[in-house]
C-alpha positions as CSV (number, residue, x, y, z in Angstrom):
1,M,-7.3,3.3,14.5
2,D,-6.6,3.6,18.3
3,L,-4.2,1.0,19.5
4,I,-3.2,-0.3,23.0
5,M,0.5,0.0,23.0
6,D,0.8,-2.9,25.4
7,D,-0.7,-5.2,22.8
8,L,1.2,-4.1,19.8
9,R,4.6,-2.7,20.9
10,Y,7.2,-3.6,23.4
11,G,8.4,-1.1,26.1
12,C,5.4,1.2,25.9
13,K,2.2,1.3,27.8
14,G,-0.6,3.8,26.9
15,R,-2.7,4.8,23.9
16,G,-1.5,5.8,20.5
17,R,-2.6,6.3,16.9
18,G,-1.4,4.1,14.2
19,R,-2.2,1.6,11.4
20,R,-2.5,-2.1,12.0
21,T,-2.9,-4.9,9.6
22,P,-4.9,-7.9,10.6
23,P,-3.0,-11.0,11.7
24,P,-2.6,-13.8,9.0
25,S,-5.5,-16.2,9.4
26,G,-4.9,-19.0,11.8
27,R,-2.7,-16.9,14.1
28,P,-4.2,-15.2,17.1
29,A,-3.4,-11.6,17.4
30,G,-0.9,-10.4,20.1
31,K,0.7,-13.8,20.9
32,K,4.2,-13.1,19.6
33,W,6.4,-10.0,20.0
34,C,9.6,-9.1,18.2
35,V,12.4,-8.0,20.4
36,P,16.1,-7.3,20.1
37,R,18.5,-10.4,20.7
38,G,20.4,-10.2,23.9
39,D,23.6,-10.1,22.0
40,A,22.6,-7.3,19.6
41,S,24.8,-4.2,19.8
42,D,23.4,-0.7,20.3
43,A,24.9,0.3,16.9
44,A,23.0,-2.5,15.2
45,L,19.8,-1.7,17.0
46,Q,20.2,2.0,16.1
47,K,20.3,1.0,12.5
48,N,17.0,-0.9,13.0
49,I,15.5,2.3,14.4
50,D,16.8,4.4,11.6
51,Y,15.5,1.9,9.0
52,V,12.0,1.5,10.4
53,C,11.6,5.2,11.0
54,S,12.8,5.9,7.4
55,L,9.9,3.9,6.2
56,G,7.4,6.6,7.3
57,V,6.5,4.9,10.5
58,D,5.4,7.4,13.2
59,C,8.4,7.3,15.5
60,R,7.3,10.3,17.6
61,P,6.3,7.9,20.5
62,I,10.1,7.2,21.1
63,Q,11.2,10.7,20.9
64,A,11.7,12.9,23.9
65,G,8.2,13.6,25.5
66,G,6.6,10.7,23.6
67,A,4.6,8.0,25.2
68,C,7.3,5.4,24.6
69,F,10.4,7.5,25.2
70,N,11.1,5.9,28.7
71,P,13.1,3.9,29.3
72,N,15.3,6.1,27.2
73,S,17.7,3.5,25.8
74,V,18.6,2.4,22.3
75,R,17.4,-1.2,23.2
76,S,14.0,0.0,24.4
77,H,13.4,2.2,21.4
78,A,14.6,-0.5,19.0
79,A,12.2,-2.9,20.7
80,Y,9.3,-0.5,20.0
81,V,10.1,0.0,16.3
82,M,11.1,-3.6,15.6
83,N,7.9,-5.0,17.2
84,F,5.8,-2.3,15.4
85,F,7.3,-3.3,12.0
86,Y,6.8,-7.0,12.8
87,Q,3.2,-6.5,13.9
88,T,2.2,-4.3,11.0
89,S,4.1,-6.2,8.1
90,G,2.3,-9.5,8.3
91,R,3.9,-11.1,11.3
92,H,6.3,-13.3,9.3
93,V,9.4,-14.7,10.9
94,Y,11.5,-12.6,8.4
95,D,9.8,-9.4,9.6
96,C,11.6,-9.8,12.9
97,D,15.1,-10.8,11.5
98,F,16.7,-7.3,11.3
99,A,20.0,-8.8,10.1
100,H,19.9,-11.4,12.9
101,T,19.3,-8.9,15.7
102,G,15.7,-9.6,16.4
103,V,14.0,-12.6,17.9
104,L,10.4,-13.6,18.4
105,T,9.1,-14.2,21.9
106,F,5.8,-15.6,23.3
107,S,6.2,-13.8,26.5
108,N,4.8,-10.2,26.6
109,P,7.8,-8.1,27.2
110,S,5.7,-5.2,28.4
111,K,4.4,-7.1,31.5
């Protein structure tokens, strides 16, 4: 399925390929995003990247030359994978916890 990165993931604009599960009933799609907490360390965020990418998620977009590589920072790359995980795992609050390093926002961080 073709996805608009803006709608699904933080820190990335453009088109990509991926799998998306429908939102739970009663919740509109694209209204919440999972982003790193402001006080989350780069080390903790790198663990989030490693964890999500180890699940078989296509992390090529955040690798050099990928559509979501820039800005090239641990925080930006973590935001991408954390939100991707949240959006495709059912959009439950616990899907954005990441050992207390994630937070849900109602403001589109890509804008």
